PQR file with spaces between the fields and no chain letter, atoms N, CA, C, O and H, PARSE charges and radii, in Angstrom:
ATOM       1  N    UNK     1     -14.726    9.618   20.574 -0.4000 1.5000
ATOM       2  CA   UNK     1     -14.331    9.912   19.312 -0.0000 2.0000
ATOM       3  C    UNK     1     -13.262    9.112   18.840  0.5500 1.7000
ATOM       4  O    UNK     1     -13.263    8.579   17.731 -0.5500 1.4000
ATOM       5  N    UNK     2     -12.319    9.020   19.700 -0.4000 1.5000
ATOM       6  CA   UNK     2     -11.255    8.091   19.578 -0.0000 2.0000
ATOM       7  C    UNK     2     -11.585    6.447   19.532  0.5500 1.7000
ATOM       8  O    UNK     2     -11.387    5.690   18.581 -0.5500 1.4000
ATOM       9  H    UNK     2     -12.318    9.453   20.601  0.4000 1.0000
ATOM      10  N    UNK     3     -12.003    6.207   20.510 -0.4000 1.5000
ATOM      11  CA   UNK     3     -12.659    4.615   20.402 -0.0000 2.0000
ATOM      12  C    UNK     3     -13.446    4.426   19.314  0.5500 1.7000
ATOM      13  O    UNK     3     -13.268    3.316   18.812 -0.5500 1.4000
ATOM      14  H    UNK     3     -12.163    6.822   21.282  0.4000 1.0000
ATOM      15  N    UNK     4     -14.225    5.080   18.783 -0.4000 1.5000
ATOM      16  CA   UNK     4     -14.989    4.933   17.252 -0.0000 2.0000
ATOM      17  C    UNK     4     -14.127    4.622   16.163  0.5500 1.7000
ATOM      18  O    UNK     4     -14.233    3.680   15.377 -0.5500 1.4000
ATOM      19  H    UNK     4     -14.370    5.982   19.191  0.4000 1.0000
ATOM      20  N    UNK     5     -12.981    5.806   16.213 -0.4000 1.5000
ATOM      21  CA   UNK     5     -12.323    5.228   15.395 -0.0000 2.0000
ATOM      22  C    UNK     5     -11.181    4.207   15.372  0.5500 1.7000
ATOM      23  O    UNK     5     -10.580    3.781   14.386 -0.5500 1.4000
ATOM      24  H    UNK     5     -12.895    6.571   16.851  0.4000 1.0000
ATOM      25  N    UNK     6     -11.025    3.935   16.533 -0.4000 1.5000
ATOM      26  CA   UNK     6     -10.077    2.720   16.726 -0.0000 2.0000
ATOM      27  C    UNK     6     -11.002    1.453   16.258  0.5500 1.7000
ATOM      28  O    UNK     6     -10.490    0.597   15.536 -0.5500 1.4000
ATOM      29  H    UNK     6     -11.513    4.281   17.334  0.4000 1.0000
ATOM      30  N    UNK     7     -12.436    1.330   16.694 -0.4000 1.5000
ATOM      31  CA   UNK     7     -13.388    0.331   15.917 -0.0000 2.0000
ATOM      32  C    UNK     7     -13.329    0.119   14.828  0.5500 1.7000
ATOM      33  O    UNK     7     -13.141   -0.999   14.348 -0.5500 1.4000
ATOM      34  H    UNK     7     -12.852    2.025   17.281  0.4000 1.0000
ATOM      35  N    UNK     8     -13.481    1.167   14.198 -0.4000 1.5000
ATOM      36  CA   UNK     8     -13.540    1.354   12.693 -0.0000 2.0000
ATOM      37  C    UNK     8     -12.249    0.651   12.091  0.5500 1.7000
ATOM      38  O    UNK     8     -12.311   -0.180   11.185 -0.5500 1.4000
ATOM      39  H    UNK     8     -13.634    2.075   14.588  0.4000 1.0000
ATOM      40  N    UNK     9     -11.188    1.032   12.635 -0.4000 1.5000
ATOM      41  CA   UNK     9      -9.981    0.499   11.577 -0.0000 2.0000
ATOM      42  C    UNK     9      -9.844   -1.275   12.095  0.5500 1.7000
ATOM      43  O    UNK     9      -9.375   -2.141   11.357 -0.5500 1.4000
ATOM      44  H    UNK     9     -11.138    1.706   13.371  0.4000 1.0000
ATOM      45  N    UNK    10     -10.295   -1.496   13.317 -0.4000 1.5000
ATOM      46  CA   UNK    10     -10.381   -2.981   13.792 -0.0000 2.0000
ATOM      47  C    UNK    10     -11.349   -3.815   12.762  0.5500 1.7000
ATOM      48  O    UNK    10     -11.220   -4.964   12.339 -0.5500 1.4000
ATOM      49  H    UNK    10     -10.676   -0.792   13.917  0.4000 1.0000
ATOM      50  N    UNK    11     -12.227   -2.966   12.541 -0.4000 1.5000
ATOM      51  CA   UNK    11     -13.558   -3.508   11.779 -0.0000 2.0000
ATOM      52  C    UNK    11     -13.088   -3.826   10.371  0.5500 1.7000
ATOM      53  O    UNK    11     -13.284   -4.978    9.985 -0.5500 1.4000
ATOM      54  H    UNK    11     -12.332   -2.033   12.884  0.4000 1.0000
ATOM      55  N    UNK    12     -12.369   -2.785    9.375 -0.4000 1.5000
ATOM      56  CA   UNK    12     -11.656   -2.698    8.533 -0.0000 2.0000
ATOM      57  C    UNK    12     -10.612   -3.688    8.270  0.5500 1.7000
ATOM      58  O    UNK    12     -10.489   -4.258    7.186 -0.5500 1.4000
ATOM      59  H    UNK    12     -12.210   -1.849    9.689  0.4000 1.0000
ATOM      60  N    UNK    13      -9.869   -3.876    9.281 -0.4000 1.5000
ATOM      61  CA   UNK    13      -8.800   -4.846    9.211 -0.0000 2.0000
ATOM      62  C    UNK    13      -9.535   -6.531    9.382  0.5500 1.7000
ATOM      63  O    UNK    13      -9.022   -7.378    8.651 -0.5500 1.4000
ATOM      64  H    UNK    13      -9.968   -3.412   10.161  0.4000 1.0000
ATOM      65  N    UNK    14     -10.175   -6.793    9.897 -0.4000 1.5000
ATOM      66  CA   UNK    14     -11.351   -7.939   10.033 -0.0000 2.0000
ATOM      67  C    UNK    14     -12.125   -8.201    8.527  0.5500 1.7000
ATOM      68  O    UNK    14     -12.236   -9.246    7.886 -0.5500 1.4000
ATOM      69  H    UNK    14     -10.591   -6.105   10.491  0.4000 1.0000
ATOM      70  N    UNK    15     -12.499   -7.143    8.299 -0.4000 1.5000
ATOM      71  CA   UNK    15     -12.988   -7.578    6.836 -0.0000 2.0000
ATOM      72  C    UNK    15     -12.243   -7.802    5.772  0.5500 1.7000
ATOM      73  O    UNK    15     -12.302   -8.837    5.109 -0.5500 1.4000
ATOM      74  H    UNK    15     -12.408   -6.294    8.819  0.4000 1.0000
ATOM      75  N    UNK    16     -11.378   -6.693    5.509 -0.4000 1.5000
ATOM      76  CA   UNK    16     -10.123   -7.184    4.385 -0.0000 2.0000
ATOM      77  C    UNK    16      -9.589   -8.333    4.870  0.5500 1.7000
ATOM      78  O    UNK    16      -9.230   -9.053    3.938 -0.5500 1.4000
ATOM      79  H    UNK    16     -11.331   -5.852    6.048  0.4000 1.0000
ATOM      80  N    UNK    17      -9.391   -8.796    5.913 -0.4000 1.5000
ATOM      81  CA   UNK    17      -8.567  -10.609    6.188 -0.0000 2.0000
ATOM      82  C    UNK    17      -9.473  -11.519    5.492  0.5500 1.7000
ATOM      83  O    UNK    17      -9.039  -12.448    4.811 -0.5500 1.4000
ATOM      84  H    UNK    17      -9.682   -8.212    6.670  0.4000 1.0000
ATOM      85  N    UNK    18     -11.056  -11.215    5.681 -0.4000 1.5000
ATOM      86  CA   UNK    18     -12.045  -12.119    5.511 -0.0000 2.0000
ATOM      87  C    UNK    18     -12.198  -12.213    4.098  0.5500 1.7000
ATOM      88  O    UNK    18     -12.522  -13.323    3.677 -0.5500 1.4000
ATOM      89  H    UNK    18     -11.408  -10.460    6.234  0.4000 1.0000
ATOM      90  N    UNK    19     -12.007  -11.124    3.118 -0.4000 1.5000
ATOM      91  CA   UNK    19     -12.160  -11.385    1.824 -0.0000 2.0000
ATOM      92  C    UNK    19     -10.822  -11.264    1.205  0.5500 1.7000
ATOM      93  O    UNK    19     -10.766  -11.056   -0.007 -0.5500 1.4000
ATOM      94  H    UNK    19     -11.744  -10.222    3.460  0.4000 1.0000
ATOM      95  N    UNK    20      -9.818  -11.362    1.852 -0.4000 1.5000
ATOM      96  CA   UNK    20      -8.373  -11.584    0.793 -0.0000 2.0000
ATOM      97  C    UNK    20      -8.216  -12.618    0.223  0.5500 1.7000
ATOM      98  O    UNK    20      -7.903  -12.463   -0.957 -0.5500 1.4000
ATOM      99  H    UNK    20      -9.863  -11.531    2.837  0.4000 1.0000
ATOM     100  N    UNK    21      -8.309  -13.757    0.593 -0.4000 1.5000
ATOM     101  CA   UNK    21      -7.699  -14.752   -0.181 -0.0000 2.0000
ATOM     102  C    UNK    21      -8.499  -15.078   -1.706  0.5500 1.7000
ATOM     103  O    UNK    21      -7.873  -15.757   -2.519 -0.5500 1.4000
ATOM     104  H    UNK    21      -8.564  -13.884    1.551  0.4000 1.0000
ATOM     105  N    UNK    22      -9.547  -14.702   -1.979 -0.4000 1.5000
ATOM     106  CA   UNK    22     -10.207  -14.945   -3.029 -0.0000 2.0000
ATOM     107  C    UNK    22     -11.711  -14.039   -3.435  0.5500 1.7000
ATOM     108  O    UNK    22     -12.328  -13.458   -2.543 -0.5500 1.4000
ATOM     109  H    UNK    22     -10.056  -14.150   -1.318  0.4000 1.0000
ATOM     110  N    UNK    23     -12.056  -14.023   -4.500 -0.4000 1.5000
ATOM     111  CA   UNK    23     -13.208  -13.112   -4.783 -0.0000 2.0000
ATOM     112  C    UNK    23     -14.218  -14.190   -4.277  0.5500 1.7000
ATOM     113  O    UNK    23     -13.865  -15.358   -4.437 -0.5500 1.4000
ATOM     114  H    UNK    23     -11.554  -14.495   -5.225  0.4000 1.0000
ATOM     115  N    UNK    24     -15.644  -13.912   -3.582 -0.4000 1.5000
ATOM     116  CA   UNK    24     -16.397  -14.774   -3.525 -0.0000 2.0000
ATOM     117  C    UNK    24     -18.103  -13.475   -3.822  0.5500 1.7000
ATOM     118  O    UNK    24     -19.252  -13.904   -3.712 -0.5500 1.4000
ATOM     119  H    UNK    24     -15.930  -12.962   -3.453  0.4000 1.0000
ATOM     120  N    UNK    25     -17.880  -12.469   -4.064 -0.4000 1.5000
ATOM     121  CA   UNK    25     -18.847  -11.723   -4.152 -0.0000 2.0000
ATOM     122  C    UNK    25     -19.684  -11.860   -5.417  0.5500 1.7000
ATOM     123  O    UNK    25     -19.932  -12.902   -6.023 -0.5500 1.4000
ATOM     124  H    UNK    25     -16.947  -12.120   -4.154  0.4000 1.0000
ATOM     125  N    UNK    26     -20.179  -10.298   -5.781 -0.4000 1.5000
ATOM     126  CA   UNK    26     -20.728  -10.144   -7.022 -0.0000 2.0000
ATOM     127  C    UNK    26     -19.804   -9.236   -7.966  0.5500 1.7000
ATOM     128  O    UNK    26     -19.211   -8.292   -7.444 -0.5500 1.4000
ATOM     129  H    UNK    26     -19.979   -9.451   -5.289  0.4000 1.0000
ATOM     130  N    UNK    27     -19.639   -9.526   -9.552 -0.4000 1.5000
ATOM     131  CA   UNK    27     -19.011   -8.370  -10.159 -0.0000 2.0000
ATOM     132  C    UNK    27     -19.976   -7.206  -10.285  0.5500 1.7000
ATOM     133  O    UNK    27     -21.046   -7.206  -10.893 -0.5500 1.4000
ATOM     134  H    UNK    27     -20.121  -10.293   -9.976  0.4000 1.0000
ATOM     135  N    UNK    28     -19.533   -6.418   -9.748 -0.4000 1.5000
ATOM     136  CA   UNK    28     -19.716   -4.833   -9.774 -0.0000 2.0000
ATOM     137  C    UNK    28     -19.607   -4.099  -10.877  0.5500 1.7000
ATOM     138  O    UNK    28     -20.611   -3.594  -11.379 -0.5500 1.4000
ATOM     139  H    UNK    28     -18.663   -6.418   -9.253  0.4000 1.0000
ATOM     140  N    UNK    29     -18.409   -3.941  -11.392 -0.4000 1.5000
ATOM     141  CA   UNK    29     -17.550   -3.834  -12.447 -0.0000 2.0000
ATOM     142  C    UNK    29     -16.997   -4.183  -13.304  0.5500 1.7000
ATOM     143  O    UNK    29     -17.108   -5.406  -13.225 -0.5500 1.4000
ATOM     144  H    UNK    29     -17.594   -4.352  -10.984  0.4000 1.0000
ATOM     145  N    UNK    30     -16.194   -3.873  -14.487 -0.4000 1.5000
ATOM     146  CA   UNK    30     -15.674   -5.031  -14.826 -0.0000 2.0000
ATOM     147  C    UNK    30     -14.553   -5.565  -14.342  0.5500 1.7000
ATOM     148  O    UNK    30     -14.286   -6.737  -14.605 -0.5500 1.4000
ATOM     149  H    UNK    30     -16.104   -2.879  -14.551  0.4000 1.0000
ATOM     150  N    UNK    31     -13.851   -4.912  -13.681 -0.4000 1.5000
ATOM     151  CA   UNK    31     -12.477   -5.634  -12.515 -0.0000 2.0000
ATOM     152  C    UNK    31     -12.935   -5.586  -11.043  0.5500 1.7000
ATOM     153  O    UNK    31     -12.321   -6.232  -10.194 -0.5500 1.4000
ATOM     154  H    UNK    31     -14.068   -3.960  -13.467  0.4000 1.0000
ATOM     155  N    UNK    32     -14.101   -4.761  -10.701 -0.4000 1.5000
ATOM     156  CA   UNK    32     -14.405   -4.833   -9.411 -0.0000 2.0000
ATOM     157  C    UNK    32     -15.558   -5.927   -8.889  0.5500 1.7000
ATOM     158  O    UNK    32     -16.465   -6.268   -9.647 -0.5500 1.4000
ATOM     159  H    UNK    32     -14.599   -4.236  -11.391  0.4000 1.0000
ATOM     160  N    UNK    33     -15.457   -6.384   -7.685 -0.4000 1.5000
ATOM     161  CA   UNK    33     -16.554   -7.326   -7.171 -0.0000 2.0000
ATOM     162  C    UNK    33     -17.133   -6.560   -5.460  0.5500 1.7000
ATOM     163  O    UNK    33     -16.551   -5.910   -4.591 -0.5500 1.4000
ATOM     164  H    UNK    33     -14.720   -6.107   -7.069  0.4000 1.0000
ATOM     165  N    UNK    34     -17.971   -6.865   -5.561 -0.4000 1.5000
ATOM     166  CA   UNK    34     -18.829   -6.335   -4.497 -0.0000 2.0000
ATOM     167  C    UNK    34     -18.952   -7.525   -3.402  0.5500 1.7000
ATOM     168  O    UNK    34     -19.738   -8.442   -3.640 -0.5500 1.4000
ATOM     169  H    UNK    34     -18.444   -7.393   -6.267  0.4000 1.0000
ATOM     170  N    UNK    35     -18.290   -7.528   -2.363 -0.4000 1.5000
ATOM     171  CA   UNK    35     -18.379   -8.537   -1.369 -0.0000 2.0000
ATOM     172  C    UNK    35     -19.153   -8.091   -0.537  0.5500 1.7000
ATOM     173  O    UNK    35     -19.935   -9.006   -0.277 -0.5500 1.4000
ATOM     174  H    UNK    35     -17.651   -6.784   -2.170  0.4000 1.0000
ATOM     175  N    UNK    36     -19.451   -7.019    0.166 -0.4000 1.5000
ATOM     176  CA   UNK    36     -19.969   -6.672    1.174 -0.0000 2.0000
ATOM     177  C    UNK    36     -20.929   -5.548    1.483  0.5500 1.7000
ATOM     178  O    UNK    36     -20.945   -4.830    0.484 -0.5500 1.4000
ATOM     179  H    UNK    36     -18.816   -6.276   -0.045  0.4000 1.0000
ATOM     180  N    UNK    37     -21.710   -5.081    2.380 -0.4000 1.5000
ATOM     181  CA   UNK    37     -22.215   -3.741    2.341 -0.0000 2.0000
ATOM     182  C    UNK    37     -22.392   -3.535    3.780  0.5500 1.7000
ATOM     183  O    UNK    37     -23.115   -4.254    4.470 -0.5500 1.4000
ATOM     184  H    UNK    37     -21.698   -5.664    3.192  0.4000 1.0000
ATOM     185  N    UNK    38     -21.763   -2.607    4.191 -0.4000 1.5000
ATOM     186  CA   UNK    38     -21.472   -2.165    5.632 -0.0000 2.0000
ATOM     187  C    UNK    38     -22.382   -0.925    6.089  0.5500 1.7000
ATOM     188  O    UNK    38     -22.491   -0.013    5.269 -0.5500 1.4000
ATOM     189  H    UNK    38     -21.175   -2.024    3.630  0.4000 1.0000
ATOM     190  N    UNK    39     -23.004   -0.810    7.238 -0.4000 1.5000
ATOM     191  CA   UNK    39     -23.842    0.652    7.446 -0.0000 2.0000
ATOM     192  C    UNK    39     -23.555    0.469    9.010  0.5500 1.7000
ATOM     193  O    UNK    39     -23.580   -0.673    9.469 -0.5500 1.4000
ATOM     194  H    UNK    39     -22.915   -1.550    7.904  0.4000 1.0000
ATOM     195  N    UNK    40     -23.318    1.419    9.735 -0.4000 1.5000
ATOM     196  CA   UNK    40     -22.888    1.411   11.193 -0.0000 2.0000
ATOM     197  C    UNK    40     -22.617    0.487   11.501  0.5500 1.7000
ATOM     198  O    UNK    40     -21.498    0.157   11.111 -0.5500 1.4000
ATOM     199  H    UNK    40     -23.297    2.347    9.363  0.4000 1.0000
ATOM     200  N    UNK    41     -23.493   -0.714   12.503 -0.4000 1.5000
ATOM     201  CA   UNK    41     -22.816   -1.937   13.297 -0.0000 2.0000
ATOM     202  C    UNK    41     -23.275   -2.666   12.350  0.5500 1.7000
ATOM     203  O    UNK    41     -22.707   -3.756   12.424 -0.5500 1.4000
ATOM     204  H    UNK    41     -24.402   -0.446   12.820  0.4000 1.0000
ATOM     205  N    UNK    42     -24.091   -2.640   11.394 -0.4000 1.5000
ATOM     206  CA   UNK    42     -24.258   -3.840   10.190 -0.0000 2.0000
ATOM     207  C    UNK    42     -23.847   -4.304    9.126  0.5500 1.7000
ATOM     208  O    UNK    42     -23.670   -3.595    8.135 -0.5500 1.4000
ATOM     209  H    UNK    42     -24.552   -1.755   11.334  0.4000 1.0000
ATOM     210  N    UNK    43     -23.693   -5.196    9.146 -0.4000 1.5000
ATOM     211  CA   UNK    43     -22.842   -5.889    7.936 -0.0000 2.0000
ATOM     212  C    UNK    43     -23.861   -6.923    6.955  0.5500 1.7000
ATOM     213  O    UNK    43     -24.790   -7.550    7.463 -0.5500 1.4000
ATOM     214  H    UNK    43     -23.838   -5.772    9.951  0.4000 1.0000
ATOM     215  N    UNK    44     -23.545   -6.991    5.544 -0.4000 1.5000
ATOM     216  CA   UNK    44     -24.293   -7.761    4.947 -0.0000 2.0000
ATOM     217  C    UNK    44     -23.218   -8.499    3.929  0.5500 1.7000
ATOM     218  O    UNK    44     -22.584   -7.754    3.183 -0.5500 1.4000
ATOM     219  H    UNK    44     -22.790   -6.482    5.131  0.4000 1.0000
ATOM     220  N    UNK    45     -23.035   -9.583    3.875 -0.4000 1.5000
ATOM     221  CA   UNK    45     -21.954  -10.192    2.778 -0.0000 2.0000
ATOM     222  C    UNK    45     -23.147  -10.588    1.657  0.5500 1.7000
ATOM     223  O    UNK    45     -24.303  -10.969    1.839 -0.5500 1.4000
ATOM     224  H    UNK    45     -23.549  -10.189    4.482  0.4000 1.0000
ATOM     225  N    UNK    46     -22.373  -10.335    0.402 -0.4000 1.5000
ATOM     226  CA   UNK    46     -22.774  -10.866   -0.936 -0.0000 2.0000
ATOM     227  C    UNK    46     -22.024  -12.010   -1.316  0.5500 1.7000
ATOM     228  O    UNK    46     -20.914  -12.346   -0.903 -0.5500 1.4000
ATOM     229  H    UNK    46     -21.433  -10.026    0.254  0.4000 1.0000
ATOM     230  N    UNK    47     -22.830  -12.629   -2.235 -0.4000 1.5000
ATOM     231  CA   UNK    47     -22.439  -13.732   -2.953 -0.0000 2.0000
ATOM     232  C    UNK    47     -22.964  -14.764   -4.128  0.5500 1.7000
ATOM     233  O    UNK    47     -24.151  -14.480   -4.288 -0.5500 1.4000
ATOM     234  H    UNK    47     -23.731  -12.356   -2.570  0.4000 1.0000
ATOM     235  N    UNK    48     -22.753  -15.390   -4.649 -0.4000 1.5000
ATOM     236  CA   UNK    48     -23.358  -15.717   -5.606 -0.0000 2.0000
ATOM     237  C    UNK    48     -24.032  -17.512   -5.242  0.5500 1.7000
ATOM     238  O    UNK    48     -24.960  -18.056   -5.839 -0.5500 1.4000
ATOM     239  H    UNK    48     -21.788  -15.621   -4.519  0.4000 1.0000
ATOM     240  N    UNK    49     -23.152  -18.127   -4.032 -0.4000 1.5000
ATOM     241  CA   UNK    49     -23.734  -19.238   -3.753 -0.0000 2.0000
ATOM     242  C    UNK    49     -23.582  -19.590   -2.025  0.5500 1.7000
ATOM     243  O    UNK    49     -22.850  -18.885   -1.331 -0.5500 1.4000
ATOM     244  H    UNK    49     -22.397  -17.684   -3.547  0.4000 1.0000
ATOM     245  N    UNK    50     -24.199  -20.517   -1.559 -0.4000 1.5000
ATOM     246  CA   UNK    50     -24.229  -20.378    0.018 -0.0000 2.0000
ATOM     247  C    UNK    50     -22.915  -21.063    0.270  0.5500 1.7000
ATOM     248  O    UNK    50     -22.597  -20.830    1.437 -0.5500 1.4000
ATOM     249  H    UNK    50     -24.793  -21.090   -2.123  0.4000 1.0000
ATOM     250  N    UNK    51     -21.993  -21.830   -0.348 -0.4000 1.5000
ATOM     251  CA   UNK    51     -20.633  -22.136   -0.027 -0.0000 2.0000
ATOM     252  C    UNK    51     -19.851  -20.791    0.092  0.5500 1.7000
ATOM     253  O    UNK    51     -19.078  -20.646    1.039 -0.5500 1.4000
ATOM     254  H    UNK    51     -22.251  -22.020   -1.295  0.4000 1.0000
ATOM     255  N    UNK    52     -20.020  -19.814   -0.821 -0.4000 1.5000
ATOM     256  CA   UNK    52     -18.996  -18.674   -0.468 -0.0000 2.0000
ATOM     257  C    UNK    52     -19.374  -18.155    0.614  0.5500 1.7000
ATOM     258  O    UNK    52     -18.639  -17.744    1.513 -0.5500 1.4000
ATOM     259  H    UNK    52     -20.648  -19.932   -1.590  0.4000 1.0000
ATOM     260  N    UNK    53     -20.590  -18.147    0.583 -0.4000 1.5000
ATOM     261  CA   UNK    53     -21.350  -17.421    1.949 -0.0000 2.0000
ATOM     262  C    UNK    53     -20.827  -17.868    3.330  0.5500 1.7000
ATOM     263  O    UNK    53     -20.490  -17.097    4.229 -0.5500 1.4000
ATOM     264  H    UNK    53     -21.187  -18.481   -0.146  0.4000 1.0000
ATOM     265  N    UNK    54     -20.802  -19.275    3.382 -0.4000 1.5000
ATOM     266  CA   UNK    54     -20.244  -19.680    4.583 -0.0000 2.0000
ATOM     267  C    UNK    54     -18.834  -19.629    4.896  0.5500 1.7000
ATOM     268  O    UNK    54     -18.352  -19.615    6.029 -0.5500 1.4000
ATOM     269  H    UNK    54     -21.076  -19.901    2.652  0.4000 1.0000
ATOM     270  N    UNK    55     -18.102  -19.597    3.598 -0.4000 1.5000
ATOM     271  CA   UNK    55     -16.664  -19.519    3.718 -0.0000 2.0000
ATOM     272  C    UNK    55     -16.401  -18.116    4.282  0.5500 1.7000
ATOM     273  O    UNK    55     -15.698  -17.912    5.272 -0.5500 1.4000
ATOM     274  H    UNK    55     -18.493  -19.608    2.678  0.4000 1.0000
ATOM     275  N    UNK    56     -17.014  -17.181    3.583 -0.4000 1.5000
ATOM     276  CA   UNK    56     -16.798  -16.062    4.127 -0.0000 2.0000
ATOM     277  C    UNK    56     -17.380  -15.623    5.760  0.5500 1.7000
ATOM     278  O    UNK    56     -16.815  -14.746    6.414 -0.5500 1.4000
ATOM     279  H    UNK    56     -17.585  -17.346    2.779  0.4000 1.0000
ATOM     280  N    UNK    57     -18.475  -16.315    6.222 -0.4000 1.5000
ATOM     281  CA   UNK    57     -18.691  -16.085    7.824 -0.0000 2.0000
ATOM     282  C    UNK    57     -17.723  -16.748    8.193  0.5500 1.7000
ATOM     283  O    UNK    57     -16.962  -16.046    8.859 -0.5500 1.4000
ATOM     284  H    UNK    57     -18.933  -17.027    5.690  0.4000 1.0000
ATOM     285  N    UNK    58     -17.258  -18.148    8.039 -0.4000 1.5000
ATOM     286  CA   UNK    58     -15.979  -18.623    8.732 -0.0000 2.0000
ATOM     287  C    UNK    58     -14.860  -17.726    8.917  0.5500 1.7000
ATOM     288  O    UNK    58     -14.362  -17.568   10.032 -0.5500 1.4000
ATOM     289  H    UNK    58     -17.877  -18.718    7.499  0.4000 1.0000
ATOM     290  N    UNK    59     -14.464  -17.165    7.946 -0.4000 1.5000
ATOM     291  CA   UNK    59     -13.520  -16.322    7.876 -0.0000 2.0000
ATOM     292  C    UNK    59     -13.387  -15.155    8.814  0.5500 1.7000
ATOM     293  O    UNK    59     -12.447  -14.789    9.521 -0.5500 1.4000
ATOM     294  H    UNK    59     -14.869  -17.294    7.041  0.4000 1.0000
ATOM     295  N    UNK    60     -15.023  -14.503    8.551 -0.4000 1.5000
ATOM     296  CA   UNK    60     -15.511  -13.321    9.590 -0.0000 2.0000
ATOM     297  C    UNK    60     -15.087  -13.585   10.958  0.5500 1.7000
ATOM     298  O    UNK    60     -14.460  -12.805   11.675 -0.5500 1.4000
ATOM     299  H    UNK    60     -15.786  -14.800    7.977  0.4000 1.0000
ATOM     300  N    UNK    61     -15.594  -15.074   11.331 -0.4000 1.5000
ATOM     301  CA   UNK    61     -15.534  -15.001   12.583 -0.0000 2.0000
ATOM     302  C    UNK    61     -14.231  -15.508   13.337  0.5500 1.7000
ATOM     303  O    UNK    61     -13.929  -15.151   14.476 -0.5500 1.4000
ATOM     304  H    UNK    61     -16.103  -15.707   10.749  0.4000 1.0000
ATOM     305  N    UNK    62     -13.519  -16.364   12.571 -0.4000 1.5000
ATOM     306  CA   UNK    62     -11.870  -16.462   12.882 -0.0000 2.0000
ATOM     307  C    UNK    62     -11.108  -15.202   13.264  0.5500 1.7000
ATOM     308  O    UNK    62     -10.650  -14.934   14.375 -0.5500 1.4000
ATOM     309  H    UNK    62     -13.764  -16.653   11.646  0.4000 1.0000
ATOM     310  N    UNK    63     -11.050  -14.431   12.084 -0.4000 1.5000
ATOM     311  CA   UNK    63     -10.533  -13.081   12.457 -0.0000 2.0000
ATOM     312  C    UNK    63     -11.148  -11.860   13.599  0.5500 1.7000
ATOM     313  O    UNK    63     -10.422  -11.074   14.208 -0.5500 1.4000
ATOM     314  H    UNK    63     -11.422  -14.649   11.182  0.4000 1.0000
ATOM     315  N    UNK    64     -12.530  -11.924   13.696 -0.4000 1.5000
ATOM     316  CA   UNK    64     -12.479  -11.008   14.730 -0.0000 2.0000
ATOM     317  C    UNK    64     -12.549  -11.865   16.157  0.5500 1.7000
ATOM     318  O    UNK    64     -12.649  -11.240   17.213 -0.5500 1.4000
ATOM     319  H    UNK    64     -13.120  -12.562   13.201  0.4000 1.0000
ATOM     320  N    UNK    65     -12.502  -13.054   16.151 -0.4000 1.5000
ATOM     321  CA   UNK    65     -11.969  -13.778   17.640 -0.0000 2.0000
ATOM     322  C    UNK    65     -10.628  -13.216   17.602  0.5500 1.7000
ATOM     323  O    UNK    65     -10.333  -12.500   18.558 -0.5500 1.4000
ATOM     324  H    UNK    65     -12.420  -13.562   15.294  0.4000 1.0000
ATOM     325  N    UNK    66      -9.742  -13.395   16.679 -0.4000 1.5000
ATOM     326  CA   UNK    66      -8.424  -13.211   16.966 -0.0000 2.0000
ATOM     327  C    UNK    66      -8.255  -11.494   17.154  0.5500 1.7000
ATOM     328  O    UNK    66      -7.106  -11.114   17.380 -0.5500 1.4000
ATOM     329  H    UNK    66      -9.982  -13.976   15.902  0.4000 1.0000
ATOM     330  N    UNK    67      -9.210  -10.563   17.083 -0.4000 1.5000
ATOM     331  CA   UNK    67      -9.300   -9.091   17.372 -0.0000 2.0000
ATOM     332  C    UNK    67      -9.722   -9.277   18.647  0.5500 1.7000
ATOM     333  O    UNK    67      -9.144   -8.442   19.344 -0.5500 1.4000
ATOM     334  H    UNK    67     -10.144  -10.872   16.900  0.4000 1.0000
ATOM     335  N    UNK    68     -10.652  -10.154   19.491 -0.4000 1.5000
ATOM     336  CA   UNK    68     -11.218  -10.273   20.348 -0.0000 2.0000
ATOM     337  C    UNK    68     -12.846   -9.915   20.321  0.5500 1.7000
ATOM     338  O    UNK    68     -13.418   -9.464   21.314 -0.5500 1.4000
ATOM     339  H    UNK    68     -11.122  -10.832   18.926  0.4000 1.0000
ATOM     340  N    UNK    69     -13.244  -10.069   19.568 -0.4000 1.5000
ATOM     341  CA   UNK    69     -14.552   -9.570   19.286 -0.0000 2.0000
ATOM     342  C    UNK    69     -15.370  -10.836   18.823  0.5500 1.7000
ATOM     343  O    UNK    69     -14.709  -11.738   18.308 -0.5500 1.4000
ATOM     344  H    UNK    69     -12.779  -10.435   18.762  0.4000 1.0000
ATOM     345  N    UNK    70     -16.607  -10.993   18.935 -0.4000 1.5000
ATOM     346  CA   UNK    70     -17.506  -11.983   18.719 -0.0000 2.0000
ATOM     347  C    UNK    70     -18.439  -11.485   17.799  0.5500 1.7000
ATOM     348  O    UNK    70     -18.802  -10.309   17.820 -0.5500 1.4000
ATOM     349  H    UNK    70     -17.144  -10.260   19.354  0.4000 1.0000
ATOM     350  N    UNK    71     -18.946  -12.508   16.800 -0.4000 1.5000
ATOM     351  CA   UNK    71     -20.308  -12.563   15.836 -0.0000 2.0000
ATOM     352  C    UNK    71     -21.407  -12.279   16.472  0.5500 1.7000
ATOM     353  O    UNK    71     -21.660  -12.884   17.514 -0.5500 1.4000
ATOM     354  H    UNK    71     -18.651  -13.464   16.783  0.4000 1.0000
ATOM     355  N    UNK    72     -22.110  -11.491   16.068 -0.4000 1.5000
ATOM     356  CA   UNK    72     -23.804  -12.061   16.768 -0.0000 2.0000
ATOM     357  C    UNK    72     -24.468  -11.903   15.312  0.5500 1.7000
ATOM     358  O    UNK    72     -24.561  -10.886   14.625 -0.5500 1.4000
ATOM     359  H    UNK    72     -21.905  -11.000   15.222  0.4000 1.0000
ATOM     360  N    UNK    73     -24.880  -13.145   15.062 -0.4000 1.5000
ATOM     361  CA   UNK    73     -26.155  -13.271   13.657 -0.0000 2.0000
ATOM     362  C    UNK    73     -27.231  -13.111   14.002  0.5500 1.7000
ATOM     363  O    UNK    73     -28.039  -13.720   13.301 -0.5500 1.4000
ATOM     364  H    UNK    73     -24.804  -13.972   15.620  0.4000 1.0000
ATOM     365  N    UNK    74     -27.718  -12.456   14.926 -0.4000 1.5000
ATOM     366  CA   UNK    74     -29.493  -12.537   15.088 -0.0000 2.0000
ATOM     367  C    UNK    74     -29.385  -10.614   14.686  0.5500 1.7000
ATOM     368  O    UNK    74     -30.411   -9.936   14.632 -0.5500 1.4000
ATOM     369  H    UNK    74     -27.061  -11.961   15.495  0.4000 1.0000
């Protein structure tokens, strides 16, 4: 139970660092941007352009590796 909680904290840290530099998602509300959708062990990034999507993916891989995790894109 505690290990699940720790994994959730680490994944939250990785995702917050991935999108902290600028908004690359879609406008959800007037002042809110939807950047990703998360469910269990799945993650879906949301962006208007392929370039933004690639930047998010590169940052995700960088911060995941800093935490000792590897991104599996299959």
